[in-house]
C-alpha positions as CSV (number, residue, x, y, z in Angstrom):
1,M,17.5,38.6,-26.1
2,T,14.0,39.6,-25.3
3,T,11.3,37.5,-27.0
4,P,7.6,38.4,-27.4
5,D,6.8,35.8,-24.7
6,T,9.2,37.4,-22.3
7,T,7.8,40.9,-23.0
8,D,4.2,39.6,-22.4
9,A,5.3,37.9,-19.1
10,Q,7.0,41.1,-17.9
11,S,3.9,43.1,-18.8
12,A,1.6,40.7,-17.0
13,T,3.9,40.8,-13.9
14,G,3.8,44.6,-14.0
15,Q,0.0,44.6,-14.2
16,T,-0.2,42.2,-11.3
17,R,2.0,44.4,-9.1
18,A,0.1,47.5,-10.1
19,G,-3.2,45.7,-9.3
20,L,-1.9,44.5,-5.9
21,L,-0.6,48.0,-5.0
22,T,-4.0,49.5,-6.0
23,A,-5.8,47.0,-3.9
24,V,-3.6,47.6,-0.9
25,L,-4.1,51.4,-1.2
26,C,-7.9,51.0,-1.6
27,F,-7.9,48.7,1.4
28,V,-6.2,51.5,3.4
29,V,-8.8,54.1,2.2
30,I,-11.7,51.9,3.2
31,L,-10.1,51.1,6.6
32,L,-9.7,54.9,7.3
33,D,-13.3,55.3,6.1
34,G,-14.5,52.6,8.5
35,Y,-12.7,54.2,11.4
36,D,-14.1,57.7,10.7
37,T,-17.6,56.2,10.2
38,G,-17.5,54.8,13.7
39,V,-15.6,57.6,15.5
40,V,-18.7,59.3,16.9
41,S,-19.8,56.0,18.6
42,Y,-16.4,55.7,20.2
43,A,-16.6,59.2,21.6
44,A,-20.3,59.1,22.5
45,P,-20.0,57.9,26.1
46,T,-17.4,60.6,27.0
47,L,-19.4,63.2,25.1
48,A,-22.6,62.2,26.9
49,R,-21.0,62.7,30.3
50,E,-19.4,66.1,29.3
51,W,-22.6,67.4,27.6
52,H,-24.9,66.0,30.2
53,V,-27.1,64.1,27.7
54,T,-28.4,60.6,27.5
55,A,-27.2,57.9,25.0
56,A,-30.4,58.2,23.1
57,A,-29.6,61.9,22.3
58,F,-27.0,60.7,19.8
59,T,-29.6,59.1,17.6
60,P,-29.8,62.2,15.3
61,A,-26.0,62.1,14.9
62,F,-26.0,58.4,14.0
63,V,-28.9,58.9,11.5
64,A,-27.3,61.9,10.0
65,T,-24.1,59.9,9.4
66,S,-26.2,57.2,7.5
67,L,-28.1,59.8,5.5
68,G,-24.9,61.6,4.5
69,A,-23.3,58.3,3.5
70,V,-26.4,57.4,1.3
71,I,-26.1,60.7,-0.6
72,G,-22.4,60.0,-1.1
73,Y,-23.0,56.5,-2.3
74,I,-25.6,57.5,-4.9
75,S,-23.5,60.5,-6.1
76,C,-20.1,58.8,-6.5
77,G,-21.0,57.1,-9.8
78,R,-21.7,60.4,-11.6
79,L,-18.7,62.1,-10.0
80,A,-16.3,59.2,-10.9
81,A,-17.6,59.3,-14.5
82,R,-16.9,63.0,-14.7
83,F,-13.7,63.4,-12.7
84,G,-12.2,59.9,-12.6
85,H,-11.9,57.4,-9.8
86,R,-8.5,58.5,-8.6
87,R,-9.4,62.1,-8.2
88,L,-12.7,61.2,-6.4
89,V,-10.9,58.9,-3.9
90,L,-8.3,61.7,-3.2
91,A,-11.0,64.3,-2.8
92,S,-13.1,62.1,-0.6
93,V,-10.3,61.1,1.7
94,A,-9.1,64.7,2.1
95,F,-12.7,65.8,2.7
96,F,-13.6,63.4,5.4
97,G,-10.2,63.8,7.1
98,T,-10.6,67.6,7.2
99,M,-14.2,67.4,8.4
100,S,-13.2,65.1,11.2
101,L,-10.9,67.8,12.5
102,V,-13.6,70.4,12.0
103,S,-15.8,68.2,14.2
104,L,-13.6,69.3,17.1
105,L,-15.6,72.6,16.9
106,A,-18.9,70.8,17.9
107,S,-20.3,72.3,21.1
108,D,-23.7,70.6,21.2
109,M,-25.7,67.8,19.7
110,A,-27.1,70.0,16.9
111,S,-23.7,71.1,15.6
112,L,-22.4,67.6,15.9
113,T,-25.3,66.2,13.9
114,V,-24.7,68.7,11.1
115,L,-20.9,68.0,11.1
116,R,-21.5,64.3,11.0
117,F,-23.8,64.6,8.0
118,V,-21.3,66.7,6.1
119,T,-18.5,64.4,7.0
120,A,-20.4,61.4,5.8
121,L,-20.8,62.8,2.3
122,G,-17.1,62.2,1.9
123,L,-17.3,58.8,3.6
124,G,-20.0,57.7,1.2
125,G,-18.0,58.9,-1.8
126,A,-14.8,57.0,-0.9
127,I,-16.0,53.4,-0.3
128,P,-17.8,52.5,-3.6
129,T,-15.1,54.3,-5.6
130,A,-12.2,52.6,-3.9
131,I,-13.9,49.2,-4.3
132,A,-14.6,49.7,-8.0
133,L,-11.1,51.0,-8.5
134,A,-9.5,47.9,-6.9
135,A,-11.8,45.6,-8.9
136,S,-11.0,47.4,-12.1
137,H,-7.3,46.6,-11.8
138,A,-8.0,42.9,-10.9
139,T,-8.3,40.1,-13.5
140,P,-11.8,38.8,-14.1
141,A,-11.0,35.6,-12.2
142,Q,-9.8,37.6,-9.1
143,R,-12.4,40.4,-9.2
144,E,-14.8,39.0,-6.6
145,R,-12.0,38.1,-4.3
146,T,-10.3,41.4,-4.7
147,A,-13.6,43.3,-4.0
148,S,-14.2,41.1,-0.9
149,I,-10.7,41.6,0.6
150,V,-10.7,45.3,0.0
151,T,-14.1,45.7,1.5
152,V,-13.0,43.9,4.7
153,G,-11.2,47.2,5.4
154,I,-14.6,48.6,6.7
155,V,-14.8,45.9,9.3
156,F,-11.1,46.3,10.4
157,G,-11.5,50.1,10.6
158,T,-14.6,50.0,12.8
159,T,-13.4,47.1,15.0
160,I,-9.8,48.1,15.5
161,G,-10.9,51.7,15.9
162,G,-12.8,50.8,19.0
163,Y,-9.6,49.5,20.6
164,V,-7.4,52.4,19.4
165,A,-10.0,55.0,20.7
166,V,-9.7,53.8,24.3
167,P,-6.2,55.2,25.1
168,L,-7.0,58.3,23.0
169,L,-10.2,59.0,25.1
170,Q,-8.3,58.4,28.3
171,R,-5.5,60.8,27.5
172,F,-7.1,63.5,25.3
173,G,-10.9,63.2,26.0
174,W,-13.5,63.0,23.3
175,Q,-11.4,65.0,20.9
176,G,-8.7,62.3,20.7
177,P,-10.4,59.9,18.3
178,F,-11.5,62.8,16.0
179,V,-8.0,64.1,15.8
180,L,-6.7,60.6,14.7
181,G,-9.7,60.4,12.3
182,G,-8.5,63.6,10.7
183,V,-4.8,63.4,10.7
184,A,-4.5,59.8,9.4
185,P,-6.5,60.4,6.2
186,L,-4.7,63.7,5.5
187,L,-1.3,61.9,5.9
188,A,-2.5,59.2,3.5
189,V,-3.5,61.7,0.7
190,P,0.1,62.4,-0.5
191,V,0.8,58.6,-0.6
192,L,-2.4,58.1,-2.6
193,Y,-1.5,61.0,-4.9
194,V,1.9,59.4,-5.7
195,W,1.0,55.7,-5.9
196,L,-2.8,55.3,-6.6
197,A,-3.6,54.5,-10.2
198,D,-6.8,55.6,-12.0
199,A,-9.4,53.2,-13.3
200,P,-8.6,51.7,-16.8
201,V,-12.0,52.8,-18.0
202,R,-13.3,56.4,-17.8
203,G,-16.7,57.7,-18.6
204,G,-19.9,55.7,-18.0
205,S,-23.2,56.8,-16.5
206,G,-23.8,57.9,-13.0
207,S,-27.6,57.5,-13.3
208,A,-29.5,54.7,-11.5
209,R,-31.4,54.2,-14.8
210,A,-28.3,52.8,-16.4
211,L,-28.3,49.9,-13.9
212,F,-31.6,48.8,-15.3
213,A,-30.6,48.7,-18.9
214,G,-29.1,46.0,-21.0
215,G,-30.8,43.1,-19.2
216,L,-29.5,44.3,-15.7
217,A,-32.9,45.2,-14.3
218,G,-33.7,41.9,-12.6
219,S,-30.3,41.4,-11.1
220,T,-30.2,45.1,-9.9
221,I,-33.5,44.7,-8.1
222,L,-32.4,41.5,-6.5
223,L,-29.0,43.0,-5.4
224,W,-30.7,46.0,-3.9
225,A,-33.2,43.8,-2.0
226,M,-30.4,41.6,-0.7
227,A,-28.3,44.6,0.4
228,L,-31.3,46.3,2.1
229,L,-32.5,43.1,3.9
230,S,-29.0,41.9,4.9
231,F,-28.2,45.3,6.5
232,M,-31.6,45.4,8.1
233,Q,-31.1,42.0,9.8
234,S,-27.5,42.7,10.8
235,Y,-28.1,46.1,12.3
236,S,-31.4,45.2,14.0
237,F,-29.6,42.2,15.6
238,T,-26.4,44.1,16.8
239,Y,-27.9,47.6,17.5
240,W,-30.1,46.3,20.4
241,L,-28.1,43.3,21.3
242,P,-26.4,44.6,24.5
243,L,-29.7,45.9,25.9
244,L,-31.5,42.6,25.0
245,L,-28.8,40.5,26.6
246,T,-29.6,42.0,30.0
247,S,-33.1,40.5,29.6
248,F,-31.4,37.1,29.3
249,G,-29.8,37.6,32.7
250,F,-26.4,39.0,31.7
251,D,-25.0,41.9,33.7
252,R,-24.4,45.1,31.9
253,A,-20.6,44.7,31.6
254,T,-21.0,41.3,30.0
255,A,-23.9,42.4,27.8
256,A,-21.7,45.2,26.4
257,L,-19.4,42.6,25.0
258,G,-22.1,41.2,22.8
259,N,-21.2,43.3,19.8
260,T,-17.5,42.5,20.4
261,Y,-18.3,38.8,19.9
262,T,-20.4,39.5,16.7
263,G,-17.6,41.8,15.4
264,M,-15.0,39.1,15.9
265,G,-17.3,36.7,14.0
266,T,-17.8,39.2,11.2
267,I,-14.1,39.5,10.7
268,A,-13.7,35.7,10.6
269,G,-16.7,35.5,8.2
270,V,-15.5,38.0,5.7
271,L,-12.0,36.5,5.7
272,L,-13.5,33.0,5.1
273,M,-15.6,34.4,2.3
274,A,-12.6,36.0,0.7
275,L,-10.8,32.6,0.7
276,V,-13.6,30.6,-0.9
277,V,-15.5,33.1,-3.0
278,G,-13.4,32.3,-6.1
279,R,-14.7,28.7,-6.0
280,V,-18.3,29.0,-5.1
281,G,-19.2,32.6,-6.0
282,S,-20.4,35.4,-3.8
283,A,-24.1,35.0,-4.3
284,R,-24.1,31.3,-3.6
285,Y,-22.0,31.7,-0.5
286,L,-24.2,34.5,0.8
287,C,-27.3,32.4,0.3
288,A,-26.0,29.7,2.5
289,A,-24.5,32.1,5.1
290,F,-27.7,34.1,5.5
291,A,-29.8,31.0,5.8
292,T,-27.4,29.5,8.4
293,G,-27.4,32.8,10.3
294,A,-31.2,32.9,10.5
295,C,-31.1,29.4,12.0
296,L,-28.5,30.5,14.5
297,V,-30.5,33.6,15.5
298,L,-33.6,31.4,16.1
299,L,-31.5,29.0,18.2
300,F,-30.1,31.9,20.2
301,A,-33.6,33.5,20.7
302,W,-35.6,30.5,21.6
303,A,-33.3,27.6,22.7
304,H,-32.2,29.5,25.9
305,P,-28.5,28.6,25.6
306,S,-26.4,28.7,28.7
307,N,-24.2,31.8,29.4
308,A,-21.1,29.8,28.6
309,V,-22.4,29.0,25.1
310,V,-23.6,32.5,24.2
311,P,-20.2,34.0,23.2
312,A,-19.5,31.3,20.7
313,L,-23.0,31.5,19.4
314,L,-22.7,35.2,18.9
315,V,-19.4,34.8,17.0
316,L,-21.0,32.3,14.7
317,C,-24.0,34.7,14.2
318,G,-21.6,37.5,13.3
319,S,-19.7,35.3,10.8
320,M,-22.9,34.5,8.9
321,L,-24.9,37.7,9.2
322,G,-22.2,40.4,9.2
323,I,-20.9,39.8,5.7
324,G,-23.6,41.5,3.7
325,G,-21.6,44.7,3.1
326,V,-18.7,42.7,1.7
327,G,-21.0,40.4,-0.3
328,Q,-23.0,43.1,-2.0
329,A,-19.8,44.9,-3.1
330,A,-18.3,41.7,-4.5
331,I,-21.5,40.9,-6.4
332,A,-21.8,44.4,-7.8
333,S,-18.2,44.3,-8.9
334,M,-18.9,41.2,-11.0
335,L,-22.4,42.1,-12.1
336,Y,-21.7,45.5,-13.7
337,P,-19.3,46.4,-16.5
338,A,-16.4,48.7,-15.7
339,A,-18.2,51.8,-16.8
340,L,-21.0,51.1,-14.4
341,R,-19.1,49.5,-11.5
342,T,-18.8,52.5,-9.2
343,N,-22.4,53.4,-9.8
344,G,-23.5,49.9,-9.2
345,V,-21.5,49.5,-6.0
346,G,-22.6,52.9,-4.8
347,W,-26.3,52.2,-5.2
348,S,-26.3,48.8,-3.7
349,S,-24.3,50.3,-0.7
350,A,-27.0,53.0,-0.4
351,M,-29.7,50.4,-0.2
352,G,-27.8,48.6,2.5
353,R,-27.4,51.8,4.5
354,I,-31.1,52.5,4.2
355,G,-31.7,49.0,5.6
356,S,-29.3,49.8,8.5
357,I,-31.6,52.7,9.4
358,F,-34.9,50.8,9.2
359,G,-33.8,47.6,10.9
360,P,-33.0,49.1,14.4
361,G,-36.1,51.3,14.1
362,I,-38.4,48.3,13.5
363,A,-36.8,46.3,16.4
364,G,-37.2,49.4,18.6
365,F,-40.9,49.6,17.7
366,F,-41.5,46.0,18.9
367,L,-39.4,46.8,22.0
368,Q,-41.8,49.6,22.9
369,L,-44.7,47.1,22.6
370,N,-43.0,45.1,25.3
371,W,-42.3,42.0,23.2
372,P,-40.2,39.4,24.9
373,A,-36.5,39.9,24.2
374,G,-36.2,36.5,22.5
375,D,-39.0,37.3,20.0
376,I,-37.4,40.6,19.1
377,I,-34.0,38.9,18.4
378,A,-35.8,36.2,16.4
379,L,-37.2,39.0,14.1
380,A,-33.7,39.3,12.6
381,A,-34.2,35.9,11.0
382,V,-37.0,37.2,8.7
383,P,-34.9,39.7,6.7
384,A,-32.0,37.2,6.8
385,L,-34.1,34.6,5.0
386,G,-35.3,37.2,2.6
387,A,-31.6,38.2,1.8
388,S,-30.8,34.5,1.4
389,A,-33.6,34.1,-1.2
390,A,-32.4,37.2,-3.1
391,A,-28.8,35.9,-3.2
392,L,-30.0,32.5,-4.5
393,A,-32.0,34.3,-7.2
394,I,-28.9,36.3,-8.2
395,H,-26.9,33.1,-8.4
396,L,-29.5,31.3,-10.6
397,R,-29.8,34.3,-12.9
398,A,-26.0,34.4,-13.3
399,R,-25.8,30.7,-14.0
400,G,-28.6,30.9,-16.5
401,R,-26.9,33.7,-18.3
402,V,-23.6,31.7,-18.5
403,Q,-25.5,28.7,-19.9
404,Q,-27.1,30.8,-22.5
405,E,-23.7,32.2,-23.6
406,H,-22.3,28.7,-23.9
407,A,-25.3,27.5,-25.9
408,A,-24.9,30.4,-28.3
């Protein structure tokens, strides 16, 4: 005999399984997105040799990728409101997979730059939509953790992609990584079509103005500031790190491993955050992490650590400073209601991507002024402390809002 309690339990179990499946599929989408975002950097050394250009010549292609992603981020809220999250995820994955294959037609830096910009439109549309979709199927208690774990796919995609790309480059040349970046998403589309559920809530506004209504203005401004500053410090630290390490006496081969160490730290950091975020909250965790990361950067820049200590120190720096992308998505998933979630994640991601453009540029400016390498590295502590302050303010606003609700 089936009782109402049994029916409710079965329904809850079915919802849990559906939410878990949705989260896994969204993780895969973001992992594929992360790989395709970094694919041009994997192929760049081989392309530079074949096209007889310098490494600096790839700057327009890198910037175009970021600009295209920004447009995708800020457009996905409106598109999801009109067409639905599921359709937008399917279209975005199919689009950036197809454009990765079209990128095989690139014959010079100008065509590669244009193709990277167009590809990034799909890359930017997939990430916020997938994060919001996974969060929408999670219980309120698990929403931050779900958003954090799903967003880790970006880090796995870019980090693992670097290792996967090596044998592809050796066997197939620069085209190999692009082929994988096209075939894998296109193979995933039928699976997503069959198994991926849509968001429980349709509609909503895709306008940035909606993120400032209903008492959200202060939190939105703080979230945008945190995302911009955290990406600024992370990218300014890692973008120039291999070059600056040579100024510390490292040979080029060892210096090239600098970002590998910080990448390992980032993976460890986001996994640790996913484990504890349910207890302490994303904003409070990020406040402590960014502040700790700033101290580690200053220690690395000015304490002159021995070469034996540097790898461990870089891993620690990565674990504290590389989690901004995951953190801003988790906060946005909790901050905004379901109808605004994709829009909120998209805009905060866009602010982060803008910071990733300005950060390395500012560091490069001071490099041209012949600042000491240690002082340039130390600059990353400034936006890190700013991001920490913004995260603290977000936490205090959220706690104040909860206290007001309890008092009422």
